[in-house]
C-alpha positions in Angstrom: -0.2 -0.3 0.0 1.4 3.5 -0.8 -0.2 7.3 0.1 1.1 10.6 -0.9 0.0 13.9 1.2 -1.9 17.0 -0.6 0.3 19.9 -0.1 -2.3 22.0 1.9 -1.4 22.1 5.3 -4.9 23.1 6.1 -6.1 20.0 4.7 -4.2 17.6 5.2 -5.7 14.1 3.1 -4.0 10.7 2.3 -4.6 9.2 -1.1 -4.1 5.7 -0.3 -3.7 3.0 -2.8 -3.0 -0.9 -3.9 -0.7 -2.1 -6.4 -0.6 -5.5 -8.0 2.8 -5.4 -9.4 2.1 -8.9 -11.3 -0.6 -7.2 -13.4 0.7 -3.6 -13.0 -2.9 -2.6 -12.3 -4.2 -0.2 -9.5 -6.5 -2.5 -7.5 -8.6 0.4 -5.2 -7.7 3.7 -4.1 -9.1 6.0 -1.3 -8.9 9.4 -0.8 -10.0 11.0 3.0 -8.4 12.5 6.1 -5.7 11.1 8.0 -7.1 8.2 9.8 -7.8 5.2 10.0 -11.4 5.7 8.5 -9.7 6.1 5.2 -7.7 2.8 5.7 -10.7 0.9 6.6 -12.3 2.6 3.7 -9.5 1.2 1.5 -9.6 -2.2 2.6 -13.8 -2.2 2.1 -12.9 -1.9 -1.7 -10.4 -4.7 -1.2 -13.1 -7.2 0.2 -15.5 -6.0 -2.3 -13.2 -7.0 -5.1 -12.7 -10.8 -3.2 -9.0 -9.7 -2.5 -6.9 -11.1 0.4 -5.0 -8.5 2.2 -3.4 -10.5 5.1 -3.2 -8.9 8.2 -6.2 -6.6 8.2 -9.1 -7.3 9.4 
């Protein structure tokens, strides 16, 4: 999983995504506040794709 930050400090956001190097695809992405909710929303997208992400519940 990778992430980037928007440069404006007053509205910091995460851009998180999952990348599959085997297929050279971005499987899912989420833009949101810098908190666990954003990561959980990304995980929900992966569950919808039936993609297994080990270590997350």
